[in-house]
Wavefront OBJ file of the C-alpha trace (Angstrom):
o trace
v 97.215 11.209 131.666
v 95.364 9.150 134.284
v 92.563 6.938 133.013
v 89.579 6.153 135.166
v 87.425 3.235 134.163
v 83.867 2.560 135.174
v 84.311 -0.987 136.413
v 80.707 -1.198 137.520
v 79.544 -0.513 133.957
v 81.969 -3.046 132.582
v 80.668 -5.611 135.044
v 77.073 -4.745 134.175
v 77.711 -4.987 130.441
v 77.026 -8.710 130.440
v 73.633 -8.003 128.854
v 74.865 -9.022 125.423
v 76.692 -5.753 124.731
v 80.444 -5.545 125.076
v 81.880 -2.220 126.224
v 85.532 -1.611 125.492
v 87.707 0.134 128.070
v 88.921 2.620 125.463
v 85.410 4.076 125.104
v 85.112 4.762 128.855
v 87.785 7.410 129.388
v 86.421 10.113 131.689
v 87.899 13.587 132.042
v 86.835 15.303 135.259
v 88.013 18.381 137.140
v 90.835 16.514 138.892
v 92.101 15.177 135.562
v 92.001 18.705 134.105
v 94.010 19.977 137.082
v 96.588 17.235 136.460
v 96.790 18.153 132.740
v 97.300 21.865 133.454
v 99.832 21.122 136.201
v 101.803 18.821 133.883
v 101.743 21.310 130.991
v 102.414 24.594 132.783
v 104.083 23.526 136.016
v 103.613 25.414 139.249
v 101.461 23.898 141.935
v 98.315 21.830 141.627
v 96.568 24.406 143.822
v 97.345 27.118 141.257
v 96.090 24.873 138.440
v 92.855 24.221 140.330
v 92.423 27.956 140.987
v 92.821 28.598 137.252
v 90.080 26.096 136.413
v 87.837 27.484 139.165
v 88.330 31.005 137.786
v 87.331 29.913 134.276
v 84.216 28.128 135.556
v 83.213 31.051 137.799
v 83.729 33.528 134.951
v 81.547 31.528 132.560
v 78.864 31.054 135.224
v 78.733 34.713 136.239
v 78.572 35.854 132.608
v 75.669 33.479 131.890
v 73.864 34.699 135.028
v 74.068 38.251 133.627
v 72.497 36.958 130.373
v 75.824 37.246 128.562
v 77.613 34.951 126.167
v 81.101 33.424 126.420
v 82.929 32.602 123.196
v 86.147 30.582 123.347
v 87.866 30.259 119.976
v 88.299 26.640 118.935
v 85.975 25.388 121.697
v 82.573 27.003 121.286
v 80.006 29.433 122.656
v 78.334 29.230 126.056
v 75.007 31.059 126.346
v 71.781 31.002 128.339
v 68.519 30.065 126.635
v 64.996 30.825 127.850
v 62.805 27.737 128.043
v 59.043 28.316 128.013
v 56.698 26.914 130.654
v 55.266 23.540 129.713
v 53.199 20.644 130.928
v 55.153 17.455 131.578
v 54.046 14.004 132.638
v 55.364 12.036 135.598
v 56.348 8.682 134.018
v 55.766 6.783 137.241
v 52.228 7.988 138.004
v 51.126 9.478 134.674
v 50.171 12.682 136.498
v 50.510 16.000 134.628
v 52.974 18.465 136.138
v 53.438 22.162 135.343
v 57.097 22.979 134.691
v 57.796 26.720 135.087
v 59.659 28.842 132.554
v 63.397 28.940 133.229
v 66.765 29.792 131.772
v 69.065 26.902 130.910
v 72.719 26.857 129.815
v 73.459 26.106 126.179
v 76.700 25.199 124.404
v 77.346 25.467 120.664
v 80.585 23.739 119.683
v 82.996 25.488 117.327
v 83.768 24.021 113.915
v 87.314 23.192 115.064
v 85.942 21.098 117.948
v 83.454 19.313 115.686
v 86.184 18.503 113.195
v 88.543 17.269 115.932
v 85.931 14.884 117.323
v 85.100 13.370 113.936
l 1 2 3 4 5 6 7 8 9 10 11 12 13 14 15 16 17 18 19 20 21 22 23 24 25 26 27 28 29 30 31 32 33 34 35 36 37 38 39 40 41 42 43 44 45 46 47 48 49 50 51 52 53 54 55 56 57 58 59 60 61 62 63 64 65 66 67 68 69 70 71 72 73 74 75 76 77 78 79 80 81 82 83 84 85 86 87 88 89 90 91 92 93 94 95 96 97 98 99 100 101 102 103 104 105 106 107 108 109 110 111 112 113 114 115 116
């Protein structure tokens, strides 16, 4: 499993806080492709197509106001967020933020227990 470290964060951590390399493991799409390729075999292109299909399926279901439940992982859904007034922190000016739908993820109990 390839590990990618954020060297710039490690270099910038000289502000009195030490950051260990073990806490900076990052899993991205390329790392997922490598994991699937190593586990299942085949080509990396096929592994990437599998990941793309999962992402596209979740996205299209959420666009249709559906819900995606993956046992052991969690539930993806879309939540309606009401319009609100926000404040620009730089200028202090009030800004109207329109109502919108945002993605939401509720982790499954198995995932919560695994992370603990």
